[in-house]
Residue, then its C-alpha position, 0 to 999 in steps of 0.5 A: x744375961x742380966x742387965x740393969x737398964x736393958x731387957x731382952x725378950x724373944x719370940x721364936x726367931x725375933x728378939x726385942x731389946x728394950x733399954x730404960x733408965x727410968x730417968x733423964x728421958x732415957x739418956x745414954x750414960x756410960x753404963x747403958x752404952x756398955x750394956x747395949x754393946x754387950x748385947x749386940x756382941x752376944x747376938x753376933x754369935x746367936x744363930x737362932x735369932x734372925x731379927x732384933x728390934x731395939x726400943x726405948x721406954x714406952x714414953x721416950x726412945x732417948x734424949x741423947x747423951x746424958x750430960x751429967x755422965x759426960x761431966x764426970x769424964x773430966x775427972x779421968x786421965x787423958x787416955x781413960x777419957x778418950x776411951x770413954x768418948x769412943x764407947x758410943x762409936x763401938x756401940x754403933x759398930x757392934x749393932x751395925x755388925x750384927x748378922x740379924x736384921x735390926x730395927x729401931x722402934x722410936x716413940x716420942x723423941x730421938x735426940x743426938x745419940x738417940x739418932x746415932x744408934x738407930x742410924x746403925x740399924x737396918x731399918x727405923x720405925x717412928x711414931x707419928x708424934x715422934x721427932x728427931x733432933x741433932x743439936x750437937x752444933x748448938x753446943x759446939x760439937x759434931x755428930x759423933x758415934x760414926x753417925x755422920x757418914x751413915x746420915x749422909x748415906x741415907x739423906x745425901x750431903x745437903x740434907x745431912x748438912x741441914x740436919x746437923x748445922x741448923x739443928x731443926x727438929x724433924x717431925x715424922x712426915x719429913x723424916x719419912x720423906x727424907x729417907x731417915x725412917x722406913x715406916x711411921x706408925x701410930x703413937x703406941x703402935x711403933x713397937x708392934x709395927x717394928x715386930x711385924x717387920x722383924x717377923x717378916x724378915x725372920x721368915x726369909x732364908x737366913x743365909x741369903x739375908x745375911x749375905x745381902x745385908x753384908x753386901x749392902x753395908x760394905x757398899x754403902x759404908x766403904x768410906x764410913x770409917x775413913x770419914x769418922x774415925x776421929x769424930x770423938x777426938x774432934x769433939x773433944x778438941x772443939x768442946x774446949x774452944x771459947x766458941x763452944x763454951x759460949x754455945x753451951x751457955x746459950x743452949x743451957x739458958x734457952x733450955x732452962x727458960x723453956 
């Protein structure tokens, strides 16, 4: 498989998937979403790989959804636009459904969609200077990509509300204490630590590992689809409100002034 933004390296039973757009702080555009979805679906049929590490560029995991790409969707027809908004949902579903143990390795920053995708992985490793940030409410949107129920599963309802409503940047120690990540590693060593976990998981009996993963996901996520099946529709609806337009204007002014 050959992709423009994604590379895959294998070392025995462990694969490393790296995505790097080399611009816009590694934000997700439609092409990157489709490439990573295709990668996940490929691994669902791979019987040799037992663990997969997902990482961004050396400098950034991801700044979230690419706002330039989102703007191009307005020119699409209603059906095509709705289809495009649900690509992120299908991406996270594909990564969550992989039979392998999946580990996200995050350096520097993980924002919005850059938080949603790691939530679909089994484990997360974060750099000491990295921060997590879910700013969707600041621009009048809800947390999409099916991420909200996954977030509630990890941190509970009160903390999920605080993360999404107050839009506070979360440093690594707090993310670890709240259960959003399993490990904090020194900056520049995050991928190394994630690979150590991946190789440890890959040495375990694969059938038992697969059944445990499926059972845990089925139990924790039994109501996830019910809670989030319309999250992209909800955001399209709320994005058109006067309240959301004002929120976006304030967000852009604040961002440009910094």
